[in-house]
C-alpha positions in Angstrom: -7.4 -16.5 -29.1 -3.9 -14.7 -28.0 -5.0 -14.4 -24.3 -5.3 -18.0 -23.9 -2.0 -18.1 -25.8 -0.4 -16.0 -23.4 -2.3 -17.8 -20.4 -1.0 -21.1 -21.8 2.6 -20.1 -21.9 2.4 -18.8 -18.5 0.6 -21.7 -17.1 3.6 -24.2 -18.9 6.1 -22.1 -17.3 4.6 -21.9 -14.1 4.3 -25.7 -14.0 8.1 -26.2 -14.8 8.9 -23.6 -12.0 7.4 -26.0 -9.6 10.7 -28.6 -9.9 12.9 -25.7 -9.9 14.5 -24.2 -6.4 12.5 -21.7 -4.7 13.5 -17.9 -5.8 15.2 -16.0 -3.6 13.1 -12.8 -2.3 13.7 -10.2 -4.4 10.1 -8.5 -4.6 10.7 -4.8 -4.2 13.6 -4.6 -6.1 11.9 -6.5 -9.0 8.8 -4.4 -9.1 11.1 -1.1 -8.7 13.0 -2.2 -11.7 9.5 -2.8 -13.7 8.1 0.5 -13.1 11.2 2.2 -13.6 12.0 0.7 -16.9 8.6 0.6 -18.2 5.9 3.6 -18.6 2.8 3.1 -16.9 3.4 3.1 -13.3 0.8 6.2 -13.2 -3.0 6.2 -12.5 -5.5 8.0 -14.4 -4.7 11.3 -12.5 -1.1 10.8 -12.9 -0.3 9.4 -9.6 1.8 6.3 -8.5 0.0 3.0 -9.7 2.3 0.2 -9.3 -0.3 -2.8 -10.0 0.9 -6.2 -10.1 -1.4 -8.3 -7.7 -0.3 -11.5 -9.1 3.4 -10.8 -8.7 4.2 -11.6 -12.3 7.0 -8.8 -12.7 8.7 -11.0 -10.0 7.9 -14.7 -10.8 8.4 -14.3 -14.3 10.4 -11.6 -14.6 12.2 -12.5 -18.0 8.9 -12.5 -19.4 8.1 -8.5 -18.7 9.1 -7.5 -22.2 6.3 -10.0 -23.4 3.8 -8.9 -21.1 4.3 -5.4 -22.0 4.0 -6.2 -25.8 0.7 -8.0 -25.3 -0.8 -5.3 -22.8 -0.1 -2.5 -25.6 -1.1 -4.8 -28.5 -4.5 -6.0 -26.8 -5.1 -2.2 -25.8 -4.7 -1.0 -29.3 -7.0 -3.9 -30.3 -9.7 -3.3 -27.8 -9.7 0.6 -28.8 -10.4 -0.5 -32.3 -13.2 -2.8 -31.0 -14.8 -0.6 -28.8 -15.1 1.9 -31.9 -16.1 -0.7 -34.1 -18.7 -1.9 -31.9 -20.2 1.5 -31.6 -19.7 2.5 -35.1 -21.5 -0.6 -36.8 -24.4 0.2 -34.8 -24.9 3.1 -37.1 -23.1 2.6 -40.3 -22.2 -0.8 -42.5 -20.1 -1.5 -45.4 -21.8 -1.9 -48.5 -23.0 -5.2 -49.2 -26.2 -7.4 -48.5 -24.0 -9.8 -46.1 -23.2 -6.8 -43.8 -26.6 -4.9 -44.1 -28.8 -4.1 -41.2 -31.3 -6.4 -42.6 -28.7 -9.7 -42.4 -27.2 -8.4 -39.1 -29.6 -6.6 -37.1 -27.1 -5.9 -34.0 -23.4 -5.9 -34.2 -23.2 -8.6 -31.4 -24.8 -11.0 -34.2 -22.2 -10.5 -36.6 -19.6 -12.9 -35.3 -22.1 -15.9 -35.9 -23.4 -14.6 -39.2 -19.8 -14.1 -40.7 -18.6 -17.1 -39.6 -21.4 -19.0 -41.2 -21.1 -17.1 -44.3 -17.2 -17.0 -44.6 -15.4 -13.8 -44.2 -14.5 -14.5 -40.6 -12.3 -17.0 -42.1 -10.5 -14.5 -44.3 -10.1 -12.3 -41.3 -8.5 -15.3 -39.4 -6.2 -16.0 -42.4 -5.0 -12.1 -42.5 -4.4 -12.1 -38.8 -2.7 -15.2 -38.5 -0.1 -14.1 -41.6 0.1 -10.7 -39.7 1.1 -12.6 -36.5 3.5 -14.8 -38.5 5.0 -12.3 -40.4 5.4 -8.8 -38.4 4.3 -9.9 -34.5 6.3 -13.1 -34.0 9.7 -11.5 -34.9 8.6 -8.1 -33.2 8.0 -10.2 -30.1 11.6 -11.9 -30.4 13.3 -8.2 -31.1 11.5 -6.9 -27.9 12.7 -10.2 -25.5 16.3 -9.6 -27.0 16.0 -5.5 -26.4 16.2 -4.7 -29.9 13.4 -2.8 -30.0 10.8 -0.9 -27.4 7.3 -3.1 -26.6 4.9 -2.0 -29.2 7.3 0.5 -31.3 6.6 -0.4 -35.3 8.7 2.7 -36.4 5.2 4.5 -37.2 6.4 7.8 -35.6 5.4 10.2 -38.5 2.5 12.1 -36.1 4.4 11.4 -32.9 5.7 14.6 -30.8 9.4 15.1 -31.3 9.7 16.1 -27.5 10.8 13.2 -25.5 8.6 14.2 -22.4 5.6 14.7 -24.6 6.3 11.3 -26.2 6.7 9.7 -22.8 3.0 11.4 -21.9 1.6 9.8 -25.2 3.0 6.4 -24.2 1.4 6.9 -20.9 -2.0 7.9 -22.3 -1.9 5.0 -25.0 -1.7 2.8 -22.2 -4.4 4.0 -19.9 -6.5 4.1 -23.0 -5.8 1.0 -23.9 -6.5 -0.5 -20.4 -9.7 1.3 -20.0 -10.8 -0.2 -23.8 -10.1 -3.6 -22.7 -12.3 -3.1 -19.9 -14.9 -1.2 -22.3 -14.9 -3.8 -25.0 -15.7 -6.6 -22.1 -18.7 -4.7 -20.8 -19.9 -3.8 -24.3 -20.4 -7.5 -25.2 -21.5 -8.5 -22.0 -24.3 -5.9 -22.0 -25.3 -6.5 -25.7 -25.6 -10.1 -24.7 -27.9 -9.5 -21.7 -29.9 -6.6 -22.9 -30.2 -7.5 -26.8 -29.5 -4.0 -27.5 -26.9 -1.7 -29.5 -25.3 1.5 -28.3 -26.0 2.6 -25.7 -26.2 -1.1 -24.5 -29.2 -0.5 -22.1 
């Protein structure tokens, strides 16, 4: 749902730019600034990886902090989703509604839990979290008052700045991989009607 909202935002902004004068060519400067200011311009081997095929960093440069916030949030959510998809093929929380008899495969959980009600609670709590925490965080990120994805939970974070930078890059790369993985897991689950390892 958040992806749809982000795409709608980009579409609305894109449609309004159709009536604005054509922007001056600043491609190399805009892309350079984005990769200089944000971690993640590395590939999985640590080499340079300045991937922006749609030129969003140039066309929508004021929204780049929001894009990074969205990338980190979706990456974190996808990492949890991958673990959730795999874990629930082996372990379930107590209760008849969540048992293997009621929900034989993880892929069936959404429809079963929407019809029985718990998914509405999940929607309520995530909506409340977004109103109370996410929205003000995004505004603070857009105003430059906080770094994208930083909620101040640094108790286990490395104290060394170089190691912290490496952790940020690792989180981005793992999140990007997890976003691809959860899509693959869902697709394989539907196509094969099997649980883990989805073959």
